[in-house]
C-alpha positions in Angstrom: 69.9 69.0 109.1 72.0 69.2 112.2 71.7 72.2 114.6 72.9 73.2 118.0 70.7 75.9 119.5 72.4 77.9 122.2 70.3 80.0 124.5 72.5 82.9 125.6 69.8 84.2 127.8 69.8 80.9 129.8 73.6 81.4 130.3 73.0 84.9 131.7 70.3 83.4 134.0 72.8 80.8 135.2 75.3 83.6 135.8 72.8 85.5 137.9 72.1 82.3 139.9 75.8 81.9 140.6 75.9 85.5 141.8 73.3 84.5 144.4 75.1 81.3 145.3 78.5 82.9 145.7 77.3 85.7 148.0 78.5 88.7 146.0 82.0 87.3 144.9 83.2 88.3 141.5 82.4 85.8 138.8 84.9 84.5 136.2 83.0 82.9 133.4 85.1 80.1 132.0 84.8 80.0 128.2 87.7 77.7 127.4 87.2 74.9 124.9 84.9 77.0 122.7 82.8 77.8 125.8 82.3 74.1 126.6 81.1 73.6 123.0 78.6 76.5 123.2 80.7 79.0 121.1 83.4 81.0 122.8 83.0 84.4 121.0 79.2 84.5 121.2 79.1 83.4 124.8 81.8 85.9 125.8 80.1 88.8 124.1 76.9 87.9 125.9 78.7 87.7 129.2 80.4 91.0 128.6 77.0 92.5 127.9 75.8 91.1 131.2 78.8 92.8 133.0 80.6 89.6 134.0 83.7 90.4 136.0 86.2 88.1 134.3 86.5 85.5 131.6 88.7 82.5 131.9 90.4 80.5 129.1 93.0 77.7 129.1 95.6 79.2 126.7 96.7 82.5 125.2 95.4 81.7 121.7 91.9 81.5 123.1 92.3 84.8 124.9 93.7 86.5 121.8 90.7 85.2 119.8 88.4 87.0 122.2 90.4 90.2 121.9 90.2 89.9 118.1 86.5 89.6 118.4 86.3 92.9 120.3 85.8 91.4 123.8 87.4 93.8 126.3 86.4 92.1 129.6 89.4 91.1 131.8 90.5 87.6 130.7 92.9 85.2 132.4 94.8 82.4 130.6 96.6 79.7 132.7 97.8 76.8 130.6 100.9 77.7 128.6 103.0 76.4 125.7 106.5 75.9 127.0 107.7 78.2 124.2 105.1 80.9 124.8 106.8 84.3 124.8 103.7 86.2 126.2 104.4 89.3 124.0 101.0 89.1 122.2 99.3 88.3 125.5 100.6 91.5 127.1 99.9 93.6 124.0 96.3 92.2 124.2 95.9 93.0 127.9 95.6 89.3 128.8 96.2 88.4 132.4 98.5 85.4 132.9 98.4 82.5 135.3 101.9 81.7 136.5 102.7 78.3 137.9 106.5 78.3 138.2 109.6 80.4 138.0 110.4 79.6 134.4 107.0 81.0 133.3 107.5 84.0 135.6 110.8 84.7 133.9 109.3 84.6 130.4 106.5 86.9 131.5 109.1 89.3 132.9 111.0 89.3 129.6 107.8 90.0 127.7 107.0 92.9 130.1 110.4 94.4 129.6 110.2 94.1 125.8 106.7 95.5 125.5 107.1 98.1 128.3 103.8 96.9 129.7 103.4 95.8 133.3 102.2 92.1 133.2 99.1 91.4 135.2 99.6 88.0 136.7 97.8 85.5 139.0 100.1 83.1 140.9 98.9 79.5 141.0 99.6 77.2 143.9 99.1 73.4 143.7 97.1 72.6 146.8 96.6 68.9 146.0 95.3 68.4 142.4 98.9 67.8 141.2 98.4 69.5 137.9 99.8 73.0 137.1 100.7 75.3 139.9 103.7 75.7 142.2 104.0 73.0 144.8 103.9 74.1 148.4 107.6 73.6 148.6 108.2 75.8 145.6 105.6 78.4 146.6 107.9 80.6 148.6 110.4 81.0 145.7 107.6 81.9 143.3 106.2 84.5 145.7 109.7 86.0 146.2 110.3 86.0 142.4 107.0 87.9 141.9 107.9 90.4 144.7 111.3 91.1 143.0 109.6 91.7 139.6 106.9 93.8 141.2 109.6 96.1 142.6 111.1 96.4 139.1 107.6 97.4 137.8 107.6 94.4 135.4 104.6 92.5 137.0 101.6 93.3 139.1 100.1 90.4 141.0 96.4 90.6 140.6 95.5 87.3 142.3 96.4 84.0 143.9 94.5 80.9 142.9 94.3 77.1 143.0 91.9 74.3 142.0 90.0 71.7 144.0 90.2 68.0 143.1 86.5 67.5 144.0 87.5 64.0 145.3 85.7 64.2 148.6 84.6 66.7 151.2 87.6 65.8 153.3 90.0 66.2 150.4 88.4 69.5 149.4 88.7 70.9 153.0 92.3 69.9 153.2 92.9 71.8 150.0 91.0 74.8 151.2 93.2 74.8 154.3 96.4 74.5 152.2 95.2 77.4 150.0 94.6 79.5 153.1 98.1 78.7 154.3 99.7 79.6 151.0 97.8 82.9 150.8 99.0 83.8 154.3 102.6 82.9 153.4 102.4 85.2 150.4 101.0 88.0 152.6 103.6 87.5 155.3 106.3 87.8 152.6 104.9 91.2 151.7 103.0 90.3 148.5 99.7 92.2 148.0 97.0 91.2 145.6 93.3 91.8 145.1 91.8 88.4 144.3 91.8 84.9 145.7 90.0 82.3 143.7 89.8 78.6 144.3 86.4 77.1 143.5 84.9 76.1 140.1 81.2 75.4 139.7 81.2 72.4 142.0 83.1 74.0 144.8 81.2 77.2 144.5 77.9 75.3 145.1 79.4 73.1 147.8 81.3 75.8 149.8 79.5 79.1 149.3 80.8 80.6 152.5 84.5 80.6 151.8 84.5 84.4 151.4 87.0 84.5 148.6 86.9 87.5 146.2 86.2 85.5 143.0 84.8 82.2 141.9 85.3 80.5 138.5 82.2 79.1 136.9 82.4 76.8 133.9 80.0 73.9 133.5 77.4 75.5 135.7 77.3 78.6 133.5 75.9 76.4 130.8 73.2 75.0 133.0 74.7 71.6 133.7 75.4 70.0 137.1 79.0 69.4 138.1 77.8 66.5 140.3 77.2 63.0 138.8 73.7 62.0 139.7 72.3 65.5 140.3 70.6 67.7 137.9 71.3 71.3 137.1 67.7 72.2 137.8 68.3 71.3 141.5 70.5 74.4 141.7 68.2 76.6 139.7 70.2 76.2 136.5 68.9 75.9 132.9 70.6 74.0 130.1 71.7 76.3 127.4 72.2 73.8 124.5 69.7 71.9 122.4 71.0 69.4 119.9 68.5 68.6 117.2 68.3 67.0 113.7 65.7 65.7 111.4 64.5 62.3 110.1 66.4 61.9 106.8 64.7 58.6 105.7 62.1 56.1 106.8 61.6 52.5 105.7 59.2 49.8 106.5 60.9 46.5 107.2 60.0 43.0 108.3 60.6 41.2 111.5 64.1 39.9 112.1 65.9 42.5 110.1 69.4 43.5 111.4 70.0 47.2 111.8 73.3 49.0 111.4 76.8 47.6 112.0 77.2 44.5 114.0 73.4 43.9 114.2 73.3 45.0 117.8 69.6 45.2 117.2 67.2 43.1 115.1 63.6 44.1 114.6 61.1 42.1 116.7 58.2 42.6 114.3 57.3 44.4 111.1 58.2 48.0 111.9 59.3 51.4 110.6 62.9 52.5 110.9 63.9 56.2 111.0 67.4 57.3 109.9 68.9 60.4 111.7 72.0 62.0 110.1 74.1 62.4 113.2 77.0 60.2 114.2 80.3 60.1 116.1 81.7 62.6 113.6 79.4 65.1 115.3 80.5 64.0 118.7 77.6 61.6 119.4 79.4 58.9 121.4 79.5 55.5 119.6 79.5 53.9 123.0 76.1 55.3 123.8 74.6 52.6 121.6 76.2 49.7 123.6 73.4 47.7 125.3 75.2 46.6 128.5 73.8 49.5 130.5 71.5 52.5 130.2 70.5 53.3 126.6 70.5 56.7 125.0 67.4 58.0 123.4 65.9 60.8 121.2 62.6 62.5 121.0 60.7 62.6 117.8 57.5 64.7 118.1 56.5 64.1 121.7 57.7 60.5 122.0 61.1 59.1 123.1 62.8 56.3 121.2 65.9 54.4 122.4 69.0 54.1 120.2 69.2 50.4 120.0 71.4 50.0 116.9 75.1 50.9 116.5 75.8 54.7 116.2 77.9 55.1 113.0 80.1 58.0 111.8 77.3 59.9 110.1 74.0 58.4 111.2 72.0 56.2 113.5 68.7 54.4 113.3 65.7 54.2 115.6 62.8 51.8 115.5 59.6 53.9 115.7 57.2 50.9 115.4 53.9 51.9 113.8 54.1 55.5 114.8 53.5 58.3 112.3 57.0 59.4 111.7 58.0 61.1 108.5 61.0 62.5 106.7 61.7 66.0 107.9 60.3 65.5 111.4 62.4 67.1 114.1 64.6 64.9 116.3 65.9 66.2 119.6 69.1 64.5 120.8 69.3 66.4 124.0 68.2 69.6 125.6 66.2 70.8 128.6 64.3 68.1 130.5 61.7 70.7 131.3 60.7 70.6 127.7 60.6 66.8 127.4 64.0 66.5 125.9 66.6 63.9 126.9 69.3 65.5 129.0 73.0 65.7 128.4 73.4 63.7 131.6 71.4 60.8 130.2 73.5 60.6 127.1 76.7 60.8 129.2 75.5 58.0 131.4 74.7 55.8 128.4 78.2 56.5 127.0 79.9 55.9 130.4 81.3 59.4 130.5 80.4 62.8 132.0 78.3 65.7 130.7 81.4 67.9 130.3 82.7 65.5 127.6 79.4 65.5 125.7 79.1 69.2 125.3 82.7 70.0 124.6 83.0 67.3 122.0 79.7 68.0 120.2 80.3 69.7 116.8 81.4 68.2 113.5 78.8 69.1 111.0 76.4 70.6 113.5 75.6 74.3 112.8 75.2 76.6 115.8 72.5 79.2 116.1 72.0 81.5 119.0 69.0 82.9 121.0 69.6 86.3 122.6 72.7 87.2 120.6 74.5 90.5 121.2 75.5 92.3 118.0 
């Protein structure tokens, strides 16, 4: 009744496109937040089959879930519980992003306890003002890593940061700050294999940076990281289709109010179609507000606007006199090339971004996969 179809081959196609864009840099496929709603384990297995260089997750629990599923690709985790002891992470060969001396100390204690050298990436805050050592703290973090390297407790694999994507001028200032931080680390005697700074947007915008690795999240799933631009402009293919069925139809007279608040009343005698998807599945309630662009769905080959209030479990569309029957397929979003509404259209109608739509979609949706790896 509610299905998310995930095209894993499309994800591999997008991976290959980013290999072209990045000019041969290593690719970290970011699979945090359940692979942006696409299914972390299934996507990671497919990416491993496609020989991706790295996987990226937010927290250690996500990384350990991948290991439990048999994924052996190098994986980096960078957002940590203040009480994380890192023992399980090291036992699972998870690489750890380190943003401050306190984290570094906990990593060192875990390395000493497990007798495993911790593979770490040092993060410097170049202007996003989230996790990462400030430029003032950077020297102390580098020196701490050098001391622990000499004790054979840690091995620094990489140095990384994250762009704010505010403007080209802001990005370039961060790129310069990152270059300075890298040079300071080298001058202090720190050696490492990887520098990584750009996500999907920065990788597309600044392909000539010459860094050893890029991190690709949203773009991996075929979506554009730029508001107002489509993924197809960059050779990307959406990997998720959200579809349901018509659960009920009814013929009603003119002037009938539809759903909560009667945002919509029928203009003439018409047929209403009920679709069993609501905000419990992650379909934004705000997408049915009528003070801006209106979301729509496709039934058969025709698009119908969602004019009435989206409820927890369902919404209604007015299909007029069209031949619409119970059981007909309803496409909420997918690939525009196949006449589906795009994730971007739904995001605009809900006054949000495509990232939020795909990461929140779920609830009672069942996921199925095209191109699965056993």
